[in-house]
VONUTOR-13321 format. One record per atom (N, C-alpha, C, CB): x, y, z. Coordinates in pm, whole numbers, padded with zeros to 5 digits, always signed. Glycine has a CB too. Layout:
XYZ
...
//
This chain:
-00462-00729+00504
-00335-00658+00495
-00337-00571+00369
-00214-00757+00492
-00315-00441+00387
-00305-00350+00274
-00159-00308+00261
-00398-00226+00291
-00100-00331+00145
+00035-00286+00115
+00023-00170+00018
+00124-00401+00056
+00048-00051+00070
+00039+00070-00011
+00178+00101-00067
-00017+00191+00073
+00193+00084-00198
+00323+00098-00263
+00347+00242-00306
+00333+00003-00383
+00455+00299-00255
+00490+00437-00285
+00515+00458-00435
+00613+00478-00205
+00439+00549-00496
+00465+00600-00633
+00474+00492-00741
+00593+00677-00634
+00405+00380-00722
+00415+00270-00819
+00304+00283-00924
+00407+00132-00747
+00318+00379-01013
+00217+00403-01114
+00216+00300-01225
+00236+00538-01173
+00109+00301-01304
+00097+00209-01417
+00207+00231-01520
-00040+00223-01483
+00269+00348-01519
+00375+00377-01616
+00498+00287-01597
+00417+00522-01606
+00504+00215-01485
+00615+00124-01460
+00577-00023-01476
+00668+00147-01321
+00449-00052-01500
+00399-00189-01504
+00369-00228-01648
+00273-00206-01415
+00440-00328-01697
+00438-00361-01839
+00298-00390-01891
+00526-00480-01865
+00221-00470-01819
+00089-00509-01869
-00011-00394-01865
+00035-00625-01787
+00027-00283-01801
-00060-00164-01798
-00008-00056-01891
-00071-00110-01656
+00082-00094-01980
+00132+00001-02078
+00258+00073-02036
+00028+00101-02108
+00322+00023-01931
+00443+00089-01882
+00568+00011-01914
+00433+00111-01735
+00676+00042-01842
+00804-00024-01863
+00810-00155-01784
+00920+00069-01822
+00882-00257-01833
+00889-00387-01767
+00983-00387-01646
+00933-00494-01866
+00940-00322-01540
+01025-00309-01421
+00970-00386-01302
+01040-00164-01385
+00854-00450-01318
+00788-00515-01204
+00755-00662-01235
+00658-00438-01167
+00857-00745-01258
+00830-00885-01293
+00758-00962-01183
+00959-00954-01326
+00783-00930-01058
+00716-01001-00949
+00568-00968-00943
+00782-00968-00815
+00534-00842-00961
+00394-00803-00965
+00325-00866-01086
+00380-00651-00969
+00396-00870-01197
+00341-00934-01318
+00312-01082-01292
+00439-00919-01438
+00400-01148-01217
+00380-01289-01184
+00261-01308-01091
+00508-01347-01120
+00249-01220-00993
+00143-01233-00893
+00005-01200-00949
+00174-01144-00776
-00002-01118-01053
-00132-01068-01100
-00224-01180-01149
-00110-00967-01212
-00165-01291-01193
-00246-01403-01242
-00300-01489-01128
-00165-01489-01338
-00266-01453-01004
-00305-01534-00888
-00414-01469-00804
-00184-01562-00801
-00463-01353-00848
-00567-01284-00770
-00654-01198-00857
-00504-01200-00662
-00716-01098-00795
-00797-01001-00869
-00705-00889-00915
-00915-00945-00782
-00689-00878-01045
-00599-00779-01104
-00682-00667-01163
-00506-00843-01212
-00662-00545-01114
-00739-00429-01159
-00665-00361-01275
-00762-00328-01042
-00721-00372-01394
-00659-00317-01515
-00681-00168-01531
-00711-00388-01636
-00791-00119-01479
-00830+00021-01502
-00858+00091-01370
-00953+00030-01593
-00760+00085-01281
-00772+00145-01149
-00703+00281-01148
-00711+00052-01040
-00767+00379-01087
-00713+00515-01087
-00704+00572-00945
-00800+00607-01175
-00596+00644-00921
-00577+00709-00792
-00661+00837-00786
-00428+00741-00768
-00683+00886-00665
-00760+01009-00648
-00670+01132-00641
-00847+01001-00523
-00538+01112-00641
-00449+01226-00630
-00306+01189-00660
-00458+01287-00494
-00214+01278-00622
-00072+01259-00654
+00016+01268-00529
-00028+01363-00756
-00045+01251-00413
+00029+01250-00287
-00011+01128-00204
+00005+01380-00207
+00080+01083-00119
+00052+00965-00036
-00071+00984+00051
+00173+00932+00052
-00089+01106+00106
-00204+01127+00194
-00337+01115+00118
-00195+01263+00260
-00336+01147-00011
-00458+01128-00090
-00485+00978-00109
-00445+01198-00228
-00379+00902-00135
-00396+00758-00146
-00444+00696-00016
-00267+00693-00189
-00391+00745+00095
-00431+00693+00227
-00579+00721+00253
-00345+00755+00339
-00622+00845+00232
-00762+00877+00263
-00858+00801+00172
-00785+01028+00250
-00817+00775+00048
-00904+00703-00045
-00909+00554-00014
-00856+00725-00188
-00792+00493+00007
-00786+00348+00027
-00836+00308+00166
-00644+00297+00006
-00797+00382+00267
-00829+00343+00405
-00965+00394+00450
-00722+00395+00500
-01009+00507+00393
-01136+00566+00436
-01240+00572+00325
-01113+00704+00488
-01203+00540+00202
-01297+00549+00091
-01341+00692+00066
-01417+00462+00118
-01254+00789+00099
-01292+00930+00096
-01251+00997-00034
-01229+01003+00214
-01342+01072-00091
-01313+01145-00214
-01222+01264-00187
-01443+01192-00279
-01136+01299-00283
-01050+01416-00263
-01133+01544-00269
-00937+01419-00369
-01087+01643-00196
-01155+01772-00196
-01056+01881-00232
-01220+01801-00057
-01103+02002-00245
-01014+02115-00274
-00931+02153-00153
-01095+02237-00322
-00972+02108-00036
-00896+02135+00086
-00774+02044+00092
-00984+02116+00211
-00693+02060+00195
-00584+01966+00218
-00643+01828+00245
-00495+02013+00336
-00558+01727+00235
-00605+01590+00262
-00665+01583+00402
-00489+01489+00248
-00766+01500+00415
-00830+01483+00545
-00735+01426+00649
-00950+01393+00532
-00626+01361+00604
-00525+01312+00697
-00465+01427+00778
-00415+01236+00621
-00464+01547+00719
-00400+01662+00782
-00498+01760+00847
-00318+01735+00680
-00625+01748+00821
-00721+01846+00871
-00757+01822+01017
-00847+01844+00785
-00767+01929+01093
-00790+01916+01237
-00923+01849+01271
-00784+02052+01303
-01025+01874+01189
-01157+01820+01218
-01173+01671+01195
-01257+01890+01139
-01072+01607+01133
-01084+01464+01104
-00985+01379+01183
-01062+01440+00955
-00927+01436+01287
-00830+01362+01368
-00897+01268+01469
-00739+01459+01442
-01027+01280+01483
-01104+01189+01569
-01237+01161+01502
-01125+01250+01712
-01290+01042+01526
-01423+01004+01479
-01440+01017+01328
-01528+01089+01548
-01333+00986+01256
-01339+00983+01109
-01331+00838+01066
-01222+01068+01044
-01412+00798+00970
-01418+00656+00933
-01288+00606+00871
-01533+00633+00837
-01242+00492+00918
-01132+00418+00854
-01164+00269+00863
-00994+00451+00923
-01096+00192+00782
-01110+00046+00792
-01068-00002+00930
-01027-00024+00683
-00965+00062+00987
-00919+00022+01120
-01029+00041+01224
-00795+00101+01160
-01104+00150+01211
-01211+00177+01306
-01321+00072+01298
-01270+00316+01281
-01368+00044+01177
-01478-00052+01164
-01432-00193+01200
-01535-00050+01022
-01308-00229+01167
-01258-00363+01200
-01225-00374+01348
-01135-00396+01116
-01177-00264+01408
-01153-00266+01551
-01279-00294+01629
-01093-00135+01595
-01391-00242+01582
-01520-00266+01647
-01564-00411+01630
-01626-00172+01590
-01503-00481+01533
-01536-00622+01509
-01437-00715+01579
-01537-00651+01359
-01350-00657+01665
-01258-00739+01742
-01120-00755+01683
-01317-00871+01760
-01090-00683+01575
-00959-00691+01512
-00857-00607+01589
-00967-00644+01366
-00732-00657+01591
-00621-00570+01631
-00577-00495+01506
-00501-00652+01695
-00553-00366+01516
-00527-00284+01397
-00394-00211+01413
-00641-00183+01372
-00314-00209+01306
-00186-00139+01316
-00137-00086+01181
-00081-00231+01374
-00051+00013+01192
+00014+00076+01076
+00163+00051+01086
-00018+00231+01069
+00223+00006+00976
+00366-00021+00971
+00430+00064+00862
+00394-00173+00946
+00534+00135+00900
+00602+00226+00807
+00752+00218+00833
+00550+00374+00823
+00832+00244+00730
+00976+00239+00747
+01038+00370+00788
+01039+00194+00622
+00962+00479+00775
+01013+00611+00810
+00953+00660+00941
+00983+00711+00699
+00947+00792+00957
+00889+00853+01076
+00739+00872+01055
+00959+00988+01109
+00659+00809+01138
+00514+00807+01118
+00448+00943+01137
+00451+00708+01212
+00520+01037+01198
+00460+01170+01216
+00460+01248+01084
+00535+01249+01324
+00533+01200+00983
+00536+01269+00854
+00395+01277+00797
+00632+01198+00755
+00361+01392+00742
+00229+01416+00683
+00115+01396+00784
+00207+01324+00564
+00148+01399+00914
+00049+01386+01020
-00016+01247+01024
-00058+01491+01003
+00051+01147+00965
-00008+01015+00957
-00036+00956+01095
+00082+00922+00880
+00061+00960+01185
+00045+00896+01315
-00076+00951+01390
+00170+00915+01399
-00090+01083+01390
-00203+01145+01460
-00336+01099+01402
-00193+01297+01455
-00346+01100+01270
-00469+01060+01203
-00501+00913+01232
-00459+01082+01052
-00401+00828+01222
-00425+00684+01241
-00462+00651+01385
-00301+00605+01201
-00384+00704+01481
-00410+00673+01622
-00547+00726+01664
-00299+00734+01710
-00586+00841+01611
-00715+00899+01647
-00833+00832+01580
-00716+01042+01613
-00805+00749+01479
-00915+00691+01401
-00904+00540+01385
-00919+00755+01264
-00875+00474+01497
-00893+00330+01500
-00769+00244+01496
-00974+00292+01392
-00652+00300+01463
-00530+00218+01461
-00475+00208+01603
-00423+00278+01363
-00467+00085+01653
-00430+00064+01792
-00279+00069+01814
-00483-00069+01839
-00201+00047+01708
-00055+00057+01722
+00004+00113+01594
+00008-00081+01757
+00115+00185+01610
+00188+00243+01497
+00334+00202+01510
+00172+00399+01493
+00388+00141+01405
+00527+00098+01403
+00599+00181+01297
+00540-00056+01372
+00708+00247+01339
+00782+00326+01242
+00932+00302+01257
+00750+00475+01257
+01013+00390+01202
+01158+00369+01193
+01223+00339+01328
+01222+00490+01132
+01173+00396+01435
+01232+00377+01566
+01213+00236+01621
+01174+00476+01663
+01128+00156+01556
+01095+00022+01606
+01171-00089+01533
+00948-00002+01593
+01267-00053+01450
+01346-00153+01378
+01482-00171+01445
+01364-00112+01229
+01514-00294+01480
+01645-00323+01538
+01739-00373+01428
+01633-00429+01652
+01851-00308+01415
+01954-00347+01318
+01899-00364+01176
+02019-00476+01361
+01834-00262+01121
+01786-00273+00982
+01902-00290+00885
+01704-00148+00943
+01875-00357+00774
+01982-00382+00678
+02021-00257+00600
+01940-00491+00581
+01929-00160+00591
+01959-00038+00516
+01871+00075+00567
+01937-00059+00363
+01930+00193+00582
+01855+00312+00621
+01891+00425+00526
+01886+00351+00770
+01791+00485+00464
+01811+00597+00373
+01739+00720+00424
+01761+00561+00232
+01724+00817+00335
+01662+00944+00373
+01519+00927+00423
+01663+01039+00255
+01448+00828+00368
+01308+00807+00404
+01288+00695+00505
+01227+00777+00281
+01399+00648+00565
+01386+00543+00665
+01446+00412+00619
+01242+00523+00701
+01399+00303+00678
+01453+00172+00644
+01402+00128+00508
+01415+00069+00752
+01469+00029+00451
+01436-00018+00316
+01304-00094+00314
+01548-00108+00262
+01251-00113+00193
+01129-00193+00178
+01150-00335+00229
+01084-00195+00032
+01268-00391+00211
+01293-00527+00262
+01283-00531+00413
+01432-00576+00217
+01335-00428+00482
+01320-00421+00627
+01172-00410+00665
+01398-00301+00685
+01099-00328+00592
+00955-00313+00617
+00883-00446+00604
+00895-00211+00519
+00911-00519+00496
+00842-00646+00473
+00887-00753+00573
+00867-00695+00331
+01012-00747+00616
+01056-00839+00722
+00974-00815+00849
+01207-00821+00751
+00952-00687+00880
+00872-00652+00999
+00727-00696+00981
+00879-00500+01025
+00671-00674+00864
+00534-00715+00837
+00520-00867+00851
+00490-00670+00696
+00613-00939+00791
+00611-01086+00799
+00620-01132+00945
+00726-01146+00717
+00710-01073+01020
+00728-01108+01160
+00600-01083+01240
+00844-01027+01221
+00536-00968+01217
+00413-00936+01289
+00300-01033+01254
+00370-00793+01258
+00291-01072+01128
+00186-01165+01086
+00210-01305+01141
+00176-01169+00934
+00335-01347+01144
+00369-01478+01199
+00333-01485+01347
+00520-01508+01180
+00355-01375+01418
+00333-01373+01563
+00190-01339+01604
+00426-01275+01627
+00103-01317+01506
-00036-01285+01538
-00105-01405+01602
-00112-01241+01412
-00174-01381+01711
-00250-01489+01775
-00360-01537+01681
-00310-01441+01911
-00370-01668+01666
-00469-01725+01574
-00611-01685+01612
-00457-01877+01572
-00633-01658+01740
-00768-01626+01785
-00802-01479+01770
-00784-01666+01930
-00703-01397+01734
-00725-01252+01722
-00709-01209+01577
-00628-01173+01812
-00817-01168+01511
-00803-01120+01373
-00721-00991+01370
-00941-01096+01310
-00653-00970+01258
-00556-00861+01248
-00582-00780+01122
-00412-00915+01249
-00573-00648+01134
-00572-00561+01017
-00445-00479+01019
-00697-00468+01013
-00370-00483+00909
-00243-00411+00900
-00239-00329+00772
-00124-00509+00905
-00199-00203+00787
-00168-00116+00674
-00017-00096+00672
-00245+00021+00683
+00048-00128+00560
+00192-00109+00545
+00216-00013+00429
+00266-00245+00521
+00299+00089+00453
+00331+00188+00350
+00480+00181+00319
+00292+00332+00397
+00514+00152+00193
+00654+00143+00153
+00710+00283+00126
+00670+00054+00027
+00843+00292+00113
+00903+00425+00092
+01028+00424+00005
+00936+00485+00224
+01081+00307-00031
+01207+00305-00108
+01193+00372-00244
+01254+00162-00126
+01075+00361-00305
+01055+00424-00436
+01014+00570-00418
+00948+00347-00518
+01101+00647-00360
+01077+00789-00337
+01211+00860-00351
+01012+00816-00195
+01208+00976-00414
+01332+01053-00422
+01396+01066-00283
+01307+01192-00483
+01527+01048-00270
+01630+01034-00375
+01657+00891-00420
+01758+01093-00326
+01559+00800-00407
+01567+00664-00460
+01687+00587-00405
+01575+00668-00613
+01691+00574-00274
+01798+00502-00207
+01752+00361-00169
+01845+00580-00080
+01836+00262-00197
+01806+00124-00163
+01935+00046-00152
+01711+00060-00268
+01933-00073-00093
+02057-00148-00069
+02129-00187-00198
+02028-00273+00012
+02260-00192-00191
+02341-00239-00304
+02326-00390-00318
+02490-00201-00286
+02343-00438-00441
+02352-00581-00467
+02223-00659-00465
+02441-00640-00370
+02109-00592-00452
+01982-00663-00445
+01919-00687-00582
+01885-00587-00358
+01945-00600-00677
+01887-00614-00811
+01994-00589-00917
+01767-00516-00830
+01967-00637-01038
+02046-00597-01154
+01991-00463-01201
+02042-00705-01269
+02073-00361-01193
+02026-00228-01225
+01980-00220-01371
+02136-00125-01200
+01872-00148-01393
+01820-00133-01529
+01887-00018-01603
+01669-00111-01526
+01958+00066-01527
+02026+00180-01588
+02127+00237-01490
+01924+00288-01632
+02210+00326-01539
+02306+00398-01456
+02273+00547-01459
+02452+00372-01504
+02295+00621-01351
+02348+00576-01222
+02246+00496-01143
+02394+00695-01140
+02284+00452-01025
+02199+00365-00945
+02070+00434-00900
+02274+00315-00824
+02081+00554-00846
+01968+00618-00778
+01875+00688-00877
+02017+00717-00675
+01800+00606-00954
+01698+00657-01046
+01564+00593-01012
+01738+00628-01194
+01457+00653-01062
+01325+00601-01033
+01306+00461-01090
+01218+00695-01089
+01362+00432-01206
+01345+00300-01265
+01411+00192-01181
+01401+00297-01406
+01530+00219-01130
+01597+00123-01043
+01523+00108-00911
+01741+00166-01018
+01471+00218-00859
+01397+00213-00732
+01269+00132-00746
+01365+00355-00683
+01200+00147-00859
+01080+00067-00884
+01116-00081-00891
+01011+00112-01016
+01224-00111-00959
+01267-00251-00972
+01300-00310-00835
+01389-00261-01065
+01364-00229-00749
+01394-00276-00614
+01265-00295-00533
+01487-00176-00542
+01172-00200-00543
+01045-00212-00471
+00972-00339-00510
+00957-00089-00498
+00973-00370-00638
+00909-00493-00687
+00983-00616-00635
+00906-00494-00842
+01116-00609-00630
+01197-00719-00577
+01161-00748-00431
+01348-00685-00589
+01150-00642-00350
+01115-00659-00209
+00975-00717-00193
+01125-00526-00136
+00882-00671-00277
+00745-00723-00273
+00743-00872-00308
+00655-00644-00371
+00818-00911-00410
+00825-01051-00451
+00882-01140-00341
+00908-01066-00576
+00986-01092-00274
+01045-01166-00163
+00943-01189-00052
+01167-01092-00107
+00866-01085-00021
+00767-01097+00086
+00663-01203+00053
+00699-00963+00110
+00607-01199-00067
+00502-01295-00100
+00555-01437-00112
+00433-01255-00229
+00681-01453-00149
+00740-01587-00150
+00741-01645-00009
+00885-01582-00207
+00772-01561+00092
+00769-01607+00231
+00626-01624+00281
+00845-01508+00321
+00540-01530+00243
+00402-01534+00291
+00331-01663+00249
+00324-01413+00238
+00355-01706+00126
+00287-01825+00075
+00330-01953+00146
+00313-01839-00073
+00445-01949+00211
+00494-02066+00286
+00456-02059+00434
+00647-02077+00272
+00384-01953+00470
+00352-01931+00611
+00207-01970+00641
+00375-01785+00649
+00182-02000+00768
+00047-02039+00809
-00053-01927+00785
+00045-02079+00955
-00011-01802+00802
-00106-01692+00788
-00159-01674+00646
-00042-01564+00834
-00088-01730+00548
-00133-01718+00408
-00274-01773+00390
-00035-01791+00315
-00308-01875+00466
-00433-01946+00443
-00556-01874+00498
-00425-02082+00505
-00535-01769+00576
-00653-01695+00626
-00632-01544+00621
-00685-01738+00769
-00554-01499+00521
-00526-01356+00509
-00565-01304+00370
-00378-01327+00537
-00624-01187+00369
-00660-01118+00246
-00562-01004+00225
-00808-01066+00251
-00498-00999+00109
-00398-00896+00079
-00446-00804-00032
-00263-00962+00040
-00424-00676-00012
-00442-00578-00120
-00307-00510-00143
-00553-00473-00084
-00259-00516-00266
-00139-00442-00306
-00185-00333-00402
-00032-00537-00374
-00157-00209-00367
-00204-00097-00449
-00109+00021-00435
-00349-00056-00410
-00092+00096-00541
-00010+00218-00535
-00086+00329-00465
+00033+00262-00676
-00011+00416-00397
-00076+00535-00341
-00101+00639-00449
+00010+00596-00228
-00009+00643-00548
-00021+00735-00662
+00092+00704-00758
-00016+00887-00616
+00096+00770-00871
+00208+00759-00964
+00312+00865-00925
+00161+00777-01114
+00418+00874-01003
+00516+00979-00979
+00455+01114-01013
+00645+00955-01061
+00528+01218-00986
+00477+01354-01004
+00417+01378-01143
+00587+01453-00979
+00314+01461-01146
+00244+01494-01270
+00310+01615-01336
+00094+01522-01243
+00337+01601-01465
+00397+01711-01542
+00316+01734-01669
+00545+01680-01576
+00341+01847-01735
+00277+01874-01863
+00169+01980-01854
+00220+01749-01918
+00107+02006-01969
+00010+02114-01979
-00134+02067-01967
+00027+02185-02109
-00159+01936-01964
-00296+01888-01953
-00354+01924-01817
-00302+01736-01976
-00482+01963-01817
-00549+01997-01692
-00554+01875-01600
-00691+02051-01720
-00594+01762-01654
-00595+01636-01580
-00528+01529-01667
-00742+01594-01540
-00399+01504-01650
-00330+01401-01729
-00368+01262-01679
-00176+01421-01721
-00477+01210-01731
-00539+01088-01679
-00441+00972-01669
-00657+01048-01766
-00352+00961-01767
-00260+00847-01767
-00170+00846-01645
-00175+00848-01892
-00147+00962-01584
-00061+00968-01466
-00137+00936-01337
+00002+01105-01456
-00266+00906-01348
-00344+00863-01232
-00373+00713-01238
-00476+00942-01225
-00330+00648-01347
-00351+00505-01365
-00252+00430-01276
-00334+00463-01515
-00303+00339-01193
-00218+00266-01099
-00253+00117-01099
-00232+00324-00957
-00161+00031-01057
-00191-00111-01044
-00262-00141-00912
-00064-00194-01054
-00341-00245-00911
-00405-00292-00789
-00426-00443-00797
-00540-00220-00765
-00405-00511-00687
-00414-00657-00686
-00464-00705-00550
-00277-00722-00719
-00566-00790-00550
-00614-00855-00428
-00574-01001-00434
-00769-00839-00411
-00504-01045-00332
-00451-01181-00326
-00497-01251-00199
-00298-01180-00333
-00501-01383-00205
-00531-01465-00088
-00549-01608-00130
-00656-01413-00016
-00534-01699-00036
-00541-01842-00068
-00675-01880-00130
-00517-01924+00056
-00782-01811-00090
-00916-01845-00139
-00967-01752-00249
-01014-01843-00023
-00883-01661-00294
-00923-01568-00399
-00909-01634-00535
-00839-01439-00393
-01018-01640-00608
-01015-01698-00742
-00967-01592-00842
-01156-01752-00783
-00863-01622-00919
-00803-01521-01008
-00903-01469-01111
-00682-01579-01079
-00897-01340-01135
-00974-01280-01244
-00917-01142-01273
-01126-01271-01207
-00947-01094-01391
-00907-00959-01430
-01028-00868-01423
-00844-00958-01572
-01014-00759-01350
-01122-00661-01337
-01092-00548-01435
-01135-00607-01189
-01166-00544-01545
-01140-00445-01649
-01225-00319-01631
-01167-00505-01784
-01325-00325-01544
-01409-00210-01517
-01326-00094-01463
-01521-00246-01417
-01359+00028-01502
-01291+00144-01445
-01323+00152-01296
-01333+00275-01518
-01217+00157-01215
-01232+00160-01071
-01143+00268-01012
-01198+00022-01010
-01177+00305-00888
-01102+00408-00816
-01053+00351-00684
-01190+00533-00792
-00956+00418-00625
-00911+00379-00491
-01025+00378-00391
-00801+00473-00443
-01127+00462-00411
-01237+00466-00315
-01323+00340-00320
-01324+00589-00341
-01309+00259-00425
-01384+00134-00435
-01322+00020-00356
-01397+00094-00580
-01199+00038-00309
-01125-00074-00253
-01169-00110-00111
-00978-00043-00253
-01194-00012-00026
-01233-00042+00112
-01362-00125+00119
-01251+00088+00191
-01471-00083+00053
-01592-00165+00060
-01574-00302-00005
-01707-00093-00007
-01488-00311-00107
-01461-00440-00170
-01392-00534-00072
-01374-00423-00295
-01293-00484+00002
-01223-00566+00100
-01317-00611+00212
-01104-00489+00160
-01400-00521+00260
-01494-00558+00366
-01588-00669+00318
-01575-00436+00412
-01632-00658+00195
-01722-00760+00139
-01651-00895+00128
-01773-00715+00002
-01529-00894+00075
-01454-01019+00061
-01422-01082+00196
-01325-00994-00016
-01401-00998+00296
-01369-01048+00430
-01492-01095+00507
-01298-00941+00510
-01610-01072+00448
-01733-01116+00514
-01773-01029+00630
-01718-01256+00561
-01734-00903+00627
-01765-00810+00736
-01901-00745+00712
-01655-00703+00748
-01988-00753+00810
-02119-00689+00802
-02116-00562+00888
-02233-00787+00849
-02131-00448+00824
-02125-00321+00897
-02185-00210+00813
-01979-00287+00937
-02234-00108+00880
-02277+00013+00810
-02157+00105+00797
-02396+00084+00884
-02126+00144+00674
-02009+00228+00650
-02048+00344+00559
-01892+00146+00588
-01975+00456+00569
-02010+00575+00490
-01943+00581+00353
-01974+00699+00567
-01879+00474+00313
-01808+00477+00183
-01909+00477+00069
-01712+00357+00170
-01876+00550-00038
-01966+00555-00154
-01914+00469-00268
-01982+00700-00203
-01798+00409-00254
-01741+00325-00359
-01817+00195-00374
-01595+00295-00330
//
């Protein structure tokens, strides 16, 4: 299970030099592989998707998620795992056609796509779709209902931490006023993530599931620096019942994550990733 967290840069994570807005992530980091020096390949969700799911380096062209030549027969984790007998799916709280995600995923190994239209009576709906809590409720439900005999690969993309930063009332103690700010949205995103893992650890699927929690990118890049490296620094965490906790201090990239997950999952396959 890959949980791609919208805009959750290191600037919001206390142990990575940011603001103390992610207490649940801070708690979880001691229970798995915590990447201290992980960097994104870009500043858009599609760049995070192509790097994490395909191990693909960014190019001067548009993201490969949007390019016509990569809508079929392009490597993804879903493709290689589907060939190994896995059921593969993408779960999103908004409209999956945004940024051409649905087309790219369906054409490259994802057997099902769940988006905003598939939620019955969500607790909150904003500009970007249902809340992160609704997303995680759906993810939890899908994992609980997975047949024990059928391995599952799921990519989940959150959206609450995105302008205009809309999320349910009464879920967190606001860190500042007014409500709809990036700091409050980050705190809510972390709250929803913490709730999910509290349920996951009490579930049967916890004992045979590998989780990756990683940001797609940080918030928008500003300033005069050609490459403001600090704005590409992101958190990353691999969790699972059998994962022995450690801190990975080596400089790593999103492109390193796909081959790492395949290795940890015991998957033997030839893949084109260079990470």
